[in-house]
C-alpha positions in Angstrom: -5.3 5.4 5.1 -7.8 6.6 7.7 -11.1 7.6 6.5 -13.3 10.3 8.0 -16.1 8.7 9.9 -18.4 11.9 9.5 -18.2 11.7 5.8 -18.5 8.0 5.5 -21.4 7.6 7.8 -24.1 8.5 5.3 -23.4 5.4 3.2 -23.2 2.9 6.1 -26.0 0.4 6.7 -26.9 -1.1 10.1 -25.0 -4.2 10.6 -22.5 -6.1 12.3 -19.2 -6.3 10.3 -17.6 -3.7 8.4 -14.8 -4.8 5.9 -12.5 -3.2 3.6 -11.8 -5.6 0.5 -9.3 -5.3 -2.4 -6.3 -3.5 -3.1 -4.6 -0.8 -1.0 -5.8 2.6 -2.6 -1.9 3.8 -2.0 0.3 1.9 -4.5 3.7 3.1 -5.1 5.1 0.4 -7.3 4.6 -0.2 -11.0 1.0 -0.9 -10.6 -1.2 2.0 -12.2 -4.4 1.5 -10.3 -5.9 0.0 -7.2 -9.5 -0.5 -6.1 -11.3 -1.5 -2.9 -14.8 -2.0 -1.7 -16.3 -1.1 1.7 -18.9 -3.4 2.9 -21.4 -3.9 5.9 -22.4 -7.5 6.3 -21.1 -8.3 2.8 -23.4 -5.5 1.4 -21.3 -3.3 -1.0 -21.7 0.5 0.3 -18.9 2.2 -1.3 -16.5 1.2 -4.1 -13.3 3.1 -4.6 -10.7 3.3 -7.3 -7.4 5.3 -7.8 -5.8 5.6 -11.4 -2.4 7.0 -12.0 -2.5 8.8 -15.2 -0.6 11.1 -17.6 -2.8 14.1 -17.4 -5.9 15.6 -16.0 -9.0 14.2 -17.7 -12.3 16.2 -17.7 -15.1 14.0 -16.1 -17.5 16.2 -17.9 -16.1 15.0 -21.2 -18.3 13.2 -23.6 -16.2 10.2 -23.2 -17.1 10.0 -19.6 -20.8 10.6 -19.8 -21.6 6.9 -19.6 -20.1 6.7 -16.0 -22.8 8.9 -14.5 -26.5 9.4 -13.9 -27.5 13.1 -14.0 -23.8 14.3 -14.1 -23.0 17.7 -12.8 -19.5 19.6 -12.6 -17.9 19.7 -9.1 -17.2 23.5 -8.9 -14.6 25.2 -6.6 -12.3 22.0 -5.8 -10.0 22.9 -2.9 -7.3 21.4 -5.0 -6.2 21.5 -8.7 -8.2 19.5 -11.0 -11.6 18.7 -12.4 -14.6 16.8 -10.8 -18.1 15.6 -11.4 -20.7 14.0 -9.4 -23.6 11.9 -10.2 -26.5 10.2 -8.4 -24.4 7.1 -7.4 -20.9 8.4 -8.0 -18.1 10.9 -8.4 -15.0 11.1 -10.4 -12.1 13.5 -9.7 -9.0 14.1 -11.8 -6.1 15.9 -10.2 -2.5 16.8 -10.6 -0.1 14.8 -8.5 3.6 15.4 -9.7 4.8 12.5 -7.5 7.6 10.0 -8.9 5.0 7.5 -9.8 2.3 9.6 -11.1 1.7 12.8 -13.0 -1.8 12.9 -12.4 -4.5 10.9 -10.6 -8.2 9.9 -11.3 -10.2 9.0 -8.1 -13.5 7.2 -8.6 -16.1 6.8 -5.7 -19.2 4.8 -6.4 -22.0 4.1 -3.7 -24.4 1.2 -3.8 -27.1 1.6 -6.6 -29.4 0.3 -3.9 -28.9 3.5 -1.7 -32.1 4.8 -0.7 -33.1 8.3 0.4 -33.1 11.6 -0.9 -31.1 12.1 -4.2 -29.9 15.5 -3.7 -28.6 14.9 -0.2 -26.9 11.7 -1.4 -25.0 13.6 -4.1 -24.0 16.2 -1.4 -22.7 13.2 0.7 -20.8 11.9 -2.2 -19.2 15.1 -3.0 -18.2 15.7 0.8 -16.6 12.1 0.8 -14.8 12.6 -2.4 -13.4 16.0 -1.3 -12.3 14.5 1.9 -10.9 11.5 0.4 -8.9 13.0 -2.6 -6.4 15.1 -0.5 -5.5 12.1 1.6 -4.8 9.8 -1.3 -2.6 12.6 -2.8 -0.8 12.9 0.5 0.0 9.2 0.6 1.0 9.1 -2.8 3.6 11.9 -2.3 2.1 14.2 -4.7 3.6 17.7 -4.6 1.0 19.3 -6.8 
């Protein structure tokens, strides 16, 4: 699945070798989740995970608070679902209605060593997530 370089670029560090490690995020068999890491010169820059689930989960629920530093709801998602963003990550839960999944949860985590302006990083995480989720849904064959 191609990633939009414009929304990925803020997380890339200078280096020689960009690599994607792990599972394909697009699994169509019995597997219920997939994860992969994006690295530059063996330095983790972005970690992604997709979970096939039975319903939409609210990332603002108390149960998911541990996942975030300074959690805030993502408002006005361009697709059905719920989302949240933190200082180093995001979580979106969205409907799918595919043969292999009723709903999906997508996690995006960036390196805890990411420097720079926190507000800008949070915007970049949100932009990356909102670009990624529709691509995942399309590849999964989601109809909702």
